[in-house]
C-alpha positions as CSV (number, residue, x, y, z in Angstrom):
1,M,-7.5,-13.4,20.9
2,Q,-6.2,-12.8,24.4
3,I,-3.6,-10.5,23.3
4,E,-6.1,-8.2,21.5
5,N,-8.5,-8.2,24.5
6,G,-5.4,-7.4,27.0
7,R,-4.5,-4.7,24.7
8,L,-7.9,-3.3,24.7
9,K,-8.1,-3.4,28.3
10,N,-4.8,-1.7,28.8
11,I,-5.9,0.9,26.3
12,C,-9.2,1.5,28.2
13,E,-7.3,1.8,31.6
14,L,-4.8,4.2,30.2
15,N,-7.9,6.4,28.8
16,F,-9.5,6.2,32.2
17,T,-6.4,7.0,34.2
18,T,-5.5,10.1,31.8
19,S,-8.7,11.1,30.8
20,A,-8.6,14.5,32.4
21,Q,-5.2,15.3,30.8
22,F,-6.4,13.9,27.5
23,R,-9.6,16.0,27.5
24,V,-7.4,19.0,28.1
25,V,-4.9,18.4,25.3
26,V,-7.9,17.7,23.3
27,Q,-9.5,21.1,24.1
28,V,-6.1,22.9,23.6
29,T,-5.6,21.1,20.2
30,Y,-9.2,22.0,19.3
31,L,-8.6,25.8,20.1
32,L,-5.4,25.8,18.3
33,F,-6.8,24.3,15.0
34,V,-10.0,26.3,15.2
């Protein structure tokens, strides 16, 4: 359980720190596929 919680926390932190870059990637990918 602790390993899963730690992993989830790391993923949340990673998403928070790279949310701007992630949004740009999503938008570019969306434009490419649409």
